[in-house]
N, C-alpha and C positions, 0 to 999 in steps of 0.2 A: 381688122373692124373698119365695114365702112363708115362713112358720115352719117347716113340713115340708120343704122342698126346703132350707132351711137348716141343720136340724138332721141332714140326709142328709148335708150333703159337711162338714161338723165330724166325722162318723161318718168318713168316708172321710178326710179330711184323717190323723182319729188312728190311723186304720189304715196309712194311707204310712207316718207317721214313724215308729209304734213299729216296723216293721218292721225301717226302717232301724236305728233306736236298735237293736235286738237285732241284726242283720247285724254293727252297727259294733261291737256285744260279743264276738262271735266272730269277727273279722275282726283284731283281733291288731295291727289300725293306728290310727294315731293320729288323732284327731277331724280334722285338716287333710287326711288322707294320703284318711282316709276320702270326704270331700267334693269332693276333686279325683278320684277317680275315680269318683266318683258323680254327678258335676257338681251338687252339691249346694251352698245357702250356710253357710257354716262358722256363720252366728250367729243362724239359724232351725234346726240339726241342736242346737245346742246350748239354744235355747227349748223343742224338743221331748224334748230329754234330761232337761231339768228339770221339765218339766209333767208326765210320762207317771211320770218315779219318784215325783211327789207324790199324783197322784191314786190315791184308793184302791181300786179295779180291777187297779191293780199291785203292790199290798202284799196282797194274798188270797192263803195258804196253805193248799195242802187236802191234808189228810192222808189218808193211803191204807192202810188192811188190809192185812196183810202176816203170811198164814200158813207158819207155819216148822212143820219135822218136829217128834213130839214127841220125838225122840231128842238134837236139837237146845237145843232148851228143858229138856229135864233138864241135859245137860253145861253148859248154859250159868247152868242155877240152884246147880249143886254148884259150878263155879266161883268162883261168887259169891255165897258163902253169906254171911254181910249182905245186906240188901234192905232197901231204902224203895220204898215201894210206893205211886204216889197214883194214886186212879181218880177221875175226872172223871164224873161225873152217871152211875154205873153204866156207862156206853158205852166205856170208856177207860180203859186204865192203863200206866203207864210203871214199871219196875222199877230202879232202879238200885242198881249193885252194890258195893263197897269201891272199885275204881280210878276211879270215874267221876269227869270234870273238872268243878268248881264253873262254871267260867266255860259251859260245853256244858249246864249242866241251866239257870242263868239264861237262856242264849238259849232254851231248848225252853219253860220256863214262860211266857217274855214271848209266843212264838208262837200257845203254846195258850190266853194272857190275851186274847187279840187277835181270837177265832176268832169 
C-alpha cells in the first residue's frame, strides 16, 4: 500500500469515528448501548473518543463576531457601570461588568490564550 492511500484511509477512519463520537454525544445513550445499536466495537469507540479528544484539531475554537444593535449596547453599558475592558491586538475586546463570574472570565481567557 502506498503512503498516499494509507493517509487517505487514516483520514476516512478518522471521519468515520468522529461521526460516531459526535453521534454518541448527542444520543444520550451509554457507549455500550450505542455500540450495540450500531454494531460497533465498544473498545474501538473508546479508543477513538480518547484519540479525537486529544487531537489538536478537536480543540480548536472559532470566535465569531456578533453585531448588536446600538440601543442594546447602550442598555448593557448603563446596567454595568463599572466595566473592565480587555483589548487583544486591537481586533477584539471583552467587556466585563460588576456581576461577572470569575470562573467564566478564567475560561474565556484560557480559550483566548490558546487561539
